[in-house]
ROSE-4610 file (N, C-alpha, C; in Angstrom, 1 decimal, always signed):
// ROSE-4610
residu = [M/M/M/K/K/K/T/T/T/S/S/S/E/E/E/Q/Q/Q/T/T/T/D/D/D/K/K/K/L/L/L/W/W/W/P/P/P/A/A/A/V/V/V/V/V/V/K/K/K/A/A/A/R/R/R/T/T/T/A/A/A/M/M/M/K/K/K/G/G/G/P/P/P/K/K/K/K/K/K/D/D/D/S/S/S/T/T/T/N/N/N/P/P/P/H/H/H/F/F/F/K/K/K/S/S/S/K/K/K/Y/Y/Y/A/A/A/D/D/D/L/L/L/S/S/S/E/E/E/C/C/C/I/I/I/D/D/D/A/A/A/A/A/A/D/D/D/T/T/T/A/A/A/G/G/G/G/G/G/P/P/P/H/H/H/G/G/G/L/L/L/V/V/V/T/T/T/L/L/L/Q/Q/Q/E/E/E/A/A/A/T/T/T/S/S/S/D/D/D/S/S/S/A/A/A/G/G/G/V/V/V/S/S/S/V/V/V/S/S/S/T/T/T/L/L/L/I/I/I/V/V/V/H/H/H/E/E/E/S/S/S/G/G/G/Q/Q/Q/F/F/F/V/V/V/Q/Q/Q/F/F/F/D/D/D/G/G/G/L/L/L/F/F/F/I/I/I/P/P/P/A/A/A/N/N/N/K/K/K/Q/Q/Q/D/D/D/A/A/A/Q/Q/Q/G/G/G/F/F/F/G/G/G]
num = [1/1/1/2/2/2/3/3/3/4/4/4/5/5/5/6/6/6/7/7/7/8/8/8/9/9/9/10/10/10/11/11/11/12/12/12/13/13/13/14/14/14/15/15/15/16/16/16/17/17/17/18/18/18/19/19/19/20/20/20/21/21/21/22/22/22/23/23/23/24/24/24/25/25/25/26/26/26/27/27/27/28/28/28/29/29/29/30/30/30/31/31/31/32/32/32/33/33/33/34/34/34/35/35/35/36/36/36/37/37/37/38/38/38/39/39/39/40/40/40/41/41/41/42/42/42/43/43/43/44/44/44/45/45/45/46/46/46/47/47/47/48/48/48/49/49/49/50/50/50/51/51/51/52/52/52/53/53/53/54/54/54/55/55/55/56/56/56/57/57/57/58/58/58/59/59/59/60/60/60/61/61/61/62/62/62/63/63/63/64/64/64/65/65/65/66/66/66/67/67/67/68/68/68/69/69/69/70/70/70/71/71/71/72/72/72/73/73/73/74/74/74/75/75/75/76/76/76/77/77/77/78/78/78/79/79/79/80/80/80/81/81/81/82/82/82/83/83/83/84/84/84/85/85/85/86/86/86/87/87/87/88/88/88/89/89/89/90/90/90/91/91/91/92/92/92/93/93/93/94/94/94/95/95/95/96/96/96/97/97/97/98/98/98/99/99/99/100/100/100/101/101/101]
x = [-12.5/-12.1/-11.4/-10.1/-9.4/-9.3/-9.3/-9.0/-8.0/-7.5/-6.6/-7.3/-6.3/-7.1/-7.9/-7.5/-8.3/-8.8/-10.3/-10.9/-11.8/-11.5/-12.1/-12.0/-11.1/-10.9/-11.2/-11.0/-11.3/-12.5/-13.6/-14.9/-15.7/-15.6/-16.1/-15.6/-14.2/-13.9/-14.4/-14.6/-15.2/-16.5/-17.4/-18.6/-18.7/-17.9/-17.8/-17.3/-16.3/-15.8/-17.1/-17.6/-18.6/-20.1/-20.3/-21.4/-20.9/-19.5/-19.0/-18.9/-18.8/-18.4/-19.5/-18.9/-19.7/-19.3/-20.1/-19.8/-18.6/-18.0/-16.7/-17.6/-17.0/-17.5/-17.2/-18.3/-18.1/-17.8/-16.5/-16.0/-14.9/-15.0/-14.2/-15.3/-15.0/-15.9/-15.4/-16.2/-15.9/-16.6/-15.8/-16.3/-16.8/-16.4/-17.0/-18.5/-18.9/-20.1/-21.0/-20.3/-20.9/-21.5/-20.5/-20.9/-19.9/-20.4/-19.4/-19.1/-17.7/-17.6/-16.4/-16.3/-15.4/-14.2/-13.0/-11.8/-11.1/-10.0/-9.5/-9.1/-8.4/-8.0/-9.1/-10.2/-11.4/-11.9/-11.8/-12.4/-11.4/-10.2/-9.2/-9.5/-9.6/-9.8/-11.1/-12.1/-13.5/-13.0/-12.3/-12.2/-11.1/-9.9/-9.0/-9.8/-10.7/-11.4/-12.4/-13.0/-13.9/-13.2/-12.1/-11.5/-10.3/-9.7/-8.5/-8.6/-9.7/-9.9/-10.3/-10.6/-11.0/-10.0/-8.7/-7.5/-7.4/-8.1/-8.3/-7.6/-7.0/-6.3/-6.9/-7.3/-7.6/-6.5/-6.0/-5.0/-5.6/-5.1/-5.6/-4.3/-4.3/-3.2/-3.8/-3.2/-3.6/-2.6/-3.1/-2.2/-2.7/-1.8/-2.4/-1.6/-2.3/-1.7/-2.3/-2.1/-2.5/-3.8/-4.5/-6.1/-7.0/-6.2/-6.7/-6.2/-6.9/-6.4/-7.3/-6.7/-7.3/-7.1/-7.9/-7.8/-8.3/-7.6/-7.8/-7.9/-8.5/-8.7/-8.3/-7.4/-7.0/-7.5/-8.2/-8.5/-7.7/-6.7/-5.9/-6.3/-6.4/-6.5/-5.3/-5.1/-3.7/-3.4/-4.1/-3.8/-3.1/-3.1/-2.6/-3.7/-4.9/-5.9/-6.3/-6.7/-7.0/-8.2/-8.9/-9.7/-9.1/-8.9/-8.8/-9.7/-10.1/-11.2/-10.5/-11.1/-10.5/-10.6/-9.7/-9.6/-10.9/-11.0/-12.1/-11.4/-11.7/-11.0/-11.8/-11.1/-11.6/-10.9/-11.6/-10.8/-10.5/-9.3/-8.7/-9.4/-10.1/-10.6/-9.5/-8.3/-7.3/-6.1/-4.8/-3.8/-2.9/-3.2/-2.6/-2.8/-2.4/-2.5/-3.9/-4.4/-6.1/-6.8/-6.6/-7.4/-7.4/-6.2/-6.0/-6.5/-6.6/-6.8/-8.4]
y = [-13.7/-14.8/-14.4/-15.0/-14.9/-16.4/-16.1/-17.2/-17.0/-18.1/-17.9/-17.2/-16.9/-16.1/-17.0/-18.3/-19.3/-20.2/-20.6/-21.5/-22.6/-22.7/-23.7/-25.0/-25.3/-26.8/-27.0/-25.9/-25.9/-26.2/-25.4/-25.4/-26.7/-27.4/-28.5/-29.4/-29.6/-30.6/-30.4/-29.1/-29.0/-29.5/-29.3/-29.8/-31.1/-31.9/-33.4/-33.8/-33.2/-33.5/-33.3/-32.2/-32.0/-33.0/-33.2/-34.4/-35.7/-35.9/-37.3/-37.3/-36.2/-36.1/-36.8/-37.3/-38.0/-37.3/-37.2/-36.5/-37.4/-36.9/-37.5/-38.6/-39.5/-40.6/-39.9/-39.8/-39.5/-40.6/-40.8/-42.1/-41.8/-40.4/-39.9/-39.6/-39.6/-39.4/-38.3/-37.3/-36.2/-36.7/-37.2/-37.6/-36.6/-35.4/-34.2/-34.0/-33.9/-33.6/-35.0/-36.3/-37.4/-37.4/-37.0/-36.9/-37.5/-37.6/-38.2/-36.9/-37.0/-36.0/-36.7/-36.0/-36.5/-35.7/-36.4/-35.8/-35.1/-34.4/-33.8/-34.6/-35.7/-36.8/-37.3/-37.5/-38.0/-36.9/-35.6/-34.5/-34.5/-34.5/-34.5/-35.7/-36.8/-38.2/-37.9/-37.3/-37.3/-36.3/-35.2/-34.3/-34.8/-35.5/-36.2/-37.4/-38.1/-39.0/-38.7/-37.3/-36.9/-36.0/-35.4/-34.4/-35.0/-35.9/-36.6/-37.1/-37.8/-38.5/-37.3/-36.2/-34.9/-34.1/-34.5/-33.6/-32.3/-32.5/-31.4/-31.8/-30.8/-30.9/-29.6/-29.7/-28.7/-28.6/-27.3/-26.8/-25.8/-25.6/-24.5/-24.0/-22.8/-22.1/-21.3/-21.8/-21.0/-19.8/-18.6/-17.6/-16.8/-16.3/-15.6/-14.3/-13.3/-12.3/-12.2/-11.2/-11.0/-11.1/-10.9/-10.9/-12.2/-13.1/-14.4/-15.0/-16.1/-17.0/-16.7/-16.9/-17.0/-18.2/-18.8/-19.9/-19.6/-19.7/-19.6/-20.8/-21.2/-22.3/-22.1/-23.0/-22.9/-24.2/-24.3/-25.4/-25.3/-26.5/-26.4/-27.4/-27.2/-28.2/-28.6/-29.7/-30.4/-29.5/-28.6/-27.8/-26.5/-26.3/-25.3/-24.0/-24.2/-23.4/-23.4/-22.3/-22.4/-21.4/-21.7/-20.6/-20.5/-19.2/-19.3/-18.1/-18.9/-18.3/-17.2/-16.0/-15.3/-15.9/-15.6/-16.2/-16.1/-17.0/-17.1/-16.7/-15.4/-15.1/-15.4/-16.1/-16.3/-15.7/-14.8/-14.1/-14.9/-14.6/-15.4/-15.0/-15.9/-15.5/-15.0/-15.7/-15.5/-15.5/-14.7/-14.7/-15.8/-17.1/-18.3/-19.4/-20.5/-21.6/-22.2/-22.1/-22.5/-21.7/-20.3/-19.2/-19.1/-19.5/-19.6/-20.9/-21.8/-23.2/-23.3]
z = [-19.2/-19.9/-21.1/-21.4/-22.4/-23.3/-24.8/-25.6/-26.4/-27.1/-28.3/-29.3/-30.3/-31.4/-32.1/-32.5/-32.9/-32.0/-32.2/-31.2/-32.0/-33.2/-34.1/-33.7/-33.1/-32.7/-31.2/-30.4/-29.1/-28.8/-29.2/-28.7/-29.1/-30.3/-30.6/-29.5/-29.3/-28.4/-26.9/-26.6/-25.3/-25.0/-26.2/-26.3/-26.2/-27.0/-26.9/-25.4/-24.9/-23.7/-22.6/-22.5/-21.6/-21.7/-22.9/-23.3/-22.6/-22.7/-22.2/-20.6/-20.0/-18.6/-17.8/-16.7/-15.6/-14.4/-13.4/-12.1/-11.4/-10.7/-10.1/-8.8/-8.5/-7.6/-6.2/-5.3/-3.9/-3.0/-3.1/-2.4/-1.1/-0.7/+0.4/+1.4/+2.7/+3.8/+4.6/+4.9/+5.9/+7.3/+8.2/+9.5/+10.4/+10.1/+11.0/+10.8/+9.3/+8.9/+8.4/+8.5/+8.3/+6.9/+6.0/+4.7/+3.5/+2.4/+1.3/+0.4/-0.1/-1.1/-2.1/-3.3/-4.3/-4.1/-3.6/-3.6/-4.6/-4.5/-5.8/-6.8/-6.5/-7.5/-8.3/-7.5/-8.2/-9.4/-8.9/-9.9/-11.1/-10.8/-11.9/-12.9/-12.2/-13.1/-14.0/-13.5/-14.2/-15.4/-15.1/-16.3/-17.3/-16.9/-17.7/-18.4/-17.9/-18.6/-19.7/-19.6/-20.4/-21.6/-21.0/-22.0/-22.9/-22.2/-22.9/-24.3/-24.5/-25.8/-26.8/-26.5/-27.3/-27.2/-26.7/-26.8/-25.8/-24.8/-23.9/-22.4/-22.0/-20.7/-19.9/-18.6/-17.6/-16.7/-16.4/-15.5/-14.7/-13.4/-12.6/-11.8/-11.8/-11.0/-9.7/-8.8/-7.4/-7.0/-6.9/-6.3/-5.0/-4.3/-2.9/-2.7/-2.0/-1.6/+0.1/+0.5/+2.0/+2.2/+1.2/+1.5/+1.3/+0.5/+0.2/-1.0/-1.6/-2.6/-3.7/-4.9/-6.3/-7.0/-7.5/-8.4/-10.0/-11.1/-12.4/-12.9/-14.0/-14.8/-16.1/-16.7/-18.2/-18.8/-19.9/-20.8/-22.0/-22.2/-23.3/-24.4/-25.5/-26.5/-27.3/-27.6/-28.3/-29.4/-29.9/-31.1/-30.9/-29.2/-28.6/-28.3/-28.8/-28.7/-27.1/-26.5/-25.0/-24.6/-23.7/-23.0/-21.5/-20.9/-19.6/-19.0/-17.8/-17.0/-15.9/-15.7/-14.7/-13.3/-12.5/-11.2/-10.4/-9.4/-8.4/-7.2/-6.6/-5.4/-4.1/-3.2/-1.8/-0.9/+0.0/+0.9/+2.0/+2.7/+3.8/+5.2/+5.9/+7.2/+8.2/+8.2/+9.1/+8.5/+8.9/+8.4/+8.7/+8.4/+8.9/+7.8/+7.8/+7.0/+7.0/+7.9/+8.1/+7.5/+7.7/+7.1/+5.5/+5.1/+3.6/+3.0/+3.8/+3.2/+3.0]
């Protein structure tokens, strides 16, 4: 985990946003498993709705190499303060689009 030098504005805003956050609505259906899930846009909306009023935005970066995919998360406060979490690596089962997906 990396942070900006100063975090005095960031962490209080994160606490307020986390307290306000509601789980995303599971309004999409997976017919294969006959289950409901929250799609990506619903998850982004939940984060923006809770974080926006406190000056926070969440960004994610996906990178890949021949072994798999990695996703890292960055939370930025309107002051410029930030926290960046190390990437979560997911190995690819196959060397094709489905394997990386």
